[in-house]
N, C-alpha and C positions, 0 to 999 in steps of 0.2 A: 844433674851434672851430665848426664847423658842423653837429655831428651831428645835432642835434634839429631842423633847420630842413629837412624834407624837401621843401618847397614852392617852393624857391629857384631861380630860374632863371637869375639872373645875380647875382654878386659883384664889387664894385668897391671894392678897398681901396688903390688906387694912392698914391704920394707920402705916407705914413706914415712911423711909427718902428716898425713891426711887427718883431719878432725872434723867433727861436725856431727850431727845427727842422721843415723842411719835412715829414718823415714824420708827425711828429704833427700837422700841420696838416691834411693830406690823408687822415687817417683816418676817413672818413665815406663812407657810402653815399647817393647822391643820384641816382636816375635822371632826376630833371628838369633838373638843373644843365646850362646850356649854354655859359655863360661865366665864367670865373675870372681876374679881373685883380688881380695882387698886384705890380706893378712898383713900383720905386723904394721898397723897403723894407730891411730887414736879415735876411731870410731867410736860415737857413743849412742845412748838412747835405746829405744826399743826395735826389736824387728817387727815391721808391720806383719798383720795377720794376713795379708794379701799377696805374699812376697811373690808368688808363682802366677798371680793372675795376669800381671802385665808381661811376665816372661815365662810363656807357658813352653818353650824350648829349653829353659835352663837345665843342663846336665852337671855343672860343677858350681858348687856354691861355698867358696873359701873364705872363711872370716876369722882365722885363727889369731890369737892375740890382739884383742881390740879391747875396747871397754863397754861392751854392750852389756844393758840390764833390762830388769823386768821380766815378765814372764816369758818363757820359750813358747813361740807361736805353736798352736794345737793343729794347724790346717795343714800340714806337710802332704796329707793325701792329695791335694792340689797339685803338687810337684810331680806330674806324672812321668816326666822324662828325667827326672833326678837321679844321677849316678854317684856323686860324691857330695857329701855334705859334712863340712869342716867347720865346727863352733867351738873347737875346744879354747880354753884359758879366755874367759869372758867372765862377766859377773852376773848371769843371771840370777833371779831369784830361786831360793830354795824350793824344789819341788820335784815331782816324778818326772822321768822321761817322757816327753808327749806321746800319746798312745797312736797318734796319725802316722809317726815313722813306720809303725809296722806295715802300713799300706803302700809304701813308696816301693813297688813292686822292681823296679830297675836299679834301686840302690845297690852299690858295691862296696863304698867306703862311707863309714860312719864314725866322725871324731867328735865326742862331746865331753871329753875329760875336762877337769877342774872348772866344773860349772855349778857346783853346789846341788848336783842332782841328790836326792834323797827318796826314800820310800822302800816299798816291799820290792822282793825280787820282781824283775821284769822280764818278759819274755818278748822276742821279736817275732814271734809265730802267733797266727790268730787260733 
């Protein structure tokens, strides 16, 4: 979707009727992109495990209220610049909160509610 727009720093497409597979939407490299807001759409599929590989400066990743499924990625430690991660109200598989989240040292906001999380007590400290 954004493959050739290499100078973008912010993308806001909230509250639309966007649909399609997330892995195809995130197939682009943009070292300048800092904010990606795609909440309140109809996006589906799995979040790719290399989310931050092509988006190394991503600070805000906002996917509230979509139809994402599968396992929640465990490679959040690669998202070194992430400050806000909003994934509430999706349909991820039952399971624990990914441990890699505790290694996101710049994270200021974390929203994972209503995602079938389960497991023992989880600590965000190491």
